[in-house]
C-alpha positions as CSV (number, residue, x, y, z in Angstrom):
1,M,-178.9,-131.7,-134.5
2,A,-181.3,-134.0,-136.2
3,T,-183.5,-133.4,-139.2
4,I,-186.9,-135.1,-139.8
5,R,-189.7,-134.5,-142.2
6,L,-192.8,-134.4,-139.9
7,N,-196.2,-134.4,-141.5
8,G,-194.7,-132.9,-144.7
9,E,-192.5,-130.4,-143.0
10,L,-188.7,-130.4,-142.3
11,R,-188.0,-130.0,-138.7
12,E,-184.5,-129.4,-137.3
13,L,-184.1,-130.4,-133.7
14,D,-181.3,-129.9,-131.2
15,I,-181.6,-133.3,-129.4
16,E,-179.7,-136.3,-128.5
17,P,-179.7,-139.0,-131.3
18,E,-180.7,-141.8,-128.9
19,M,-183.8,-139.9,-127.8
20,P,-186.9,-142.1,-128.6
21,L,-189.0,-140.7,-131.5
22,L,-192.1,-140.8,-129.1
23,W,-190.6,-138.2,-126.8
24,V,-189.3,-136.0,-129.7
25,L,-192.8,-135.9,-131.1
26,R,-194.6,-135.3,-127.8
27,D,-192.2,-133.2,-125.8
28,E,-190.1,-131.4,-128.5
29,L,-192.7,-130.9,-131.2
30,G,-196.1,-130.9,-129.4
31,M,-197.6,-133.9,-131.4
32,T,-199.5,-135.3,-128.4
33,G,-201.8,-137.5,-130.4
34,T,-199.1,-140.2,-130.3
35,N,-199.5,-141.8,-126.9
36,F,-197.1,-143.6,-124.5
37,G,-198.5,-147.1,-123.5
38,C,-196.0,-149.7,-122.5
39,G,-192.6,-148.3,-123.5
40,I,-191.4,-151.5,-124.9
41,G,-193.1,-151.5,-128.4
42,N,-195.8,-154.1,-127.6
43,C,-199.0,-152.1,-127.3
44,G,-198.9,-149.9,-130.3
45,A,-200.3,-146.7,-128.7
46,C,-197.3,-145.0,-130.0
47,T,-197.6,-146.0,-133.6
48,V,-196.7,-143.6,-136.4
49,H,-195.8,-144.0,-140.0
50,V,-192.2,-143.8,-141.3
51,D,-192.1,-143.8,-145.0
52,G,-195.6,-145.0,-145.0
53,N,-194.9,-148.1,-142.7
54,A,-196.3,-148.5,-139.3
55,L,-193.6,-148.1,-136.6
56,R,-193.6,-148.2,-132.8
57,S,-192.1,-144.8,-131.8
58,C,-191.4,-145.6,-128.2
59,V,-188.5,-147.9,-129.1
60,T,-187.2,-146.1,-132.1
61,P,-184.4,-143.5,-131.6
62,V,-184.7,-140.4,-133.6
63,S,-181.4,-141.2,-135.2
64,A,-183.0,-144.2,-137.0
65,V,-185.6,-142.0,-138.7
66,E,-183.4,-138.9,-139.5
67,G,-184.2,-137.7,-143.0
68,R,-187.3,-140.0,-143.4
69,D,-191.0,-139.1,-143.8
70,I,-192.8,-139.3,-140.5
71,T,-196.6,-139.0,-140.2
72,T,-198.5,-138.8,-136.9
73,I,-202.2,-138.9,-136.3
74,E,-202.2,-135.2,-136.6
75,G,-200.9,-135.3,-140.1
76,L,-202.8,-138.3,-141.4
77,A,-205.7,-136.5,-143.0
78,Q,-203.4,-134.2,-144.8
79,V,-201.2,-137.1,-146.1
80,A,-204.3,-139.2,-147.0
81,G,-206.1,-136.4,-148.7
82,G,-209.2,-136.7,-146.3
83,A,-212.1,-134.4,-146.5
84,N,-213.2,-132.4,-143.5
85,D,-209.9,-132.8,-141.8
86,L,-210.2,-136.5,-141.4
87,S,-208.7,-139.4,-143.2
88,P,-211.0,-142.2,-144.5
89,V,-209.9,-144.4,-141.6
90,Q,-210.5,-141.7,-139.0
91,Q,-214.0,-141.3,-140.6
92,A,-214.6,-144.9,-140.4
93,W,-213.6,-145.0,-136.7
94,I,-216.4,-142.5,-136.1
95,D,-218.9,-144.1,-138.5
96,Y,-218.5,-147.5,-136.8
97,Q,-218.1,-146.1,-133.2
98,V,-214.8,-148.0,-132.8
99,P,-213.3,-146.3,-129.7
100,Q,-214.4,-146.9,-126.2
101,C,-211.8,-145.1,-123.9
102,G,-209.9,-144.1,-127.0
103,Y,-206.4,-144.1,-125.5
104,C,-205.0,-146.8,-128.0
105,Q,-207.0,-145.5,-131.0
106,S,-204.5,-143.1,-132.5
107,G,-201.9,-146.0,-132.8
108,M,-204.7,-148.3,-134.0
109,I,-205.7,-145.8,-136.7
110,M,-202.1,-145.5,-137.9
111,A,-201.7,-149.2,-138.0
112,A,-205.0,-149.6,-140.0
113,S,-204.0,-146.8,-142.3
114,A,-200.6,-148.5,-143.1
115,L,-202.3,-151.9,-143.6
116,L,-204.9,-150.5,-146.0
117,A,-202.2,-148.6,-147.9
118,R,-200.3,-151.8,-148.6
119,N,-203.4,-154.1,-148.8
120,P,-206.6,-152.4,-149.8
121,S,-208.8,-155.5,-149.3
122,P,-207.3,-157.5,-146.3
123,T,-208.8,-160.7,-145.2
124,D,-209.7,-161.1,-141.5
125,E,-206.5,-163.1,-141.0
126,E,-204.5,-160.2,-142.7
127,I,-206.3,-157.7,-140.4
128,D,-205.3,-159.8,-137.4
129,A,-201.7,-160.0,-138.6
130,G,-201.4,-156.4,-139.5
131,I,-203.0,-154.8,-136.6
132,T,-201.1,-156.1,-133.5
133,N,-202.0,-153.1,-131.3
134,I,-203.4,-153.8,-127.9
135,C,-206.9,-152.4,-126.9
136,R,-207.8,-152.9,-123.3
137,C,-211.4,-152.1,-124.0
138,G,-211.6,-154.9,-126.7
139,S,-212.9,-152.9,-129.5
140,Y,-211.3,-155.4,-132.0
141,P,-214.7,-156.4,-133.6
142,R,-215.4,-152.8,-134.4
143,V,-211.9,-152.2,-135.7
144,R,-212.4,-155.2,-138.0
145,K,-215.8,-153.9,-139.1
146,A,-214.4,-150.4,-139.9
147,I,-211.5,-151.9,-141.9
148,R,-213.8,-154.2,-143.8
149,A,-216.1,-151.3,-144.7
150,L,-213.1,-149.3,-146.1
151,A,-211.9,-152.4,-148.0
152,S,-215.3,-152.9,-149.7
153,A,-215.7,-149.2,-150.5
């Protein structure tokens, strides 16, 4: 048995402790907004928040996050207090038309949210250092534009 707090709710799971958090979220709990990309923690499509910090869930065993607060893209607005069921970062992604294909964007949004929570006015260098997610479409200029807009708001 494992116990996690997911998007504000305690969840008890009958799973193996070494099961990657990504598969717990997707297969056991139906949180399909967190995506599988590379499987080795490089691309960031699987990024979630654990205790407010961005974490790559594909390489994190559920035992490492037991009893901690986990937020997925599905719970981001609720945690951030966003209006209209969107967090400010999600709304900025729409306003600045960040996604192209969109596959990496849930992880990118989670990384940007964690960055802005710890640094509300990041420089371009801090954005580059804090957002290491890979976007095959190359939407990085729009990601930076959306983050800058939130930082100046």
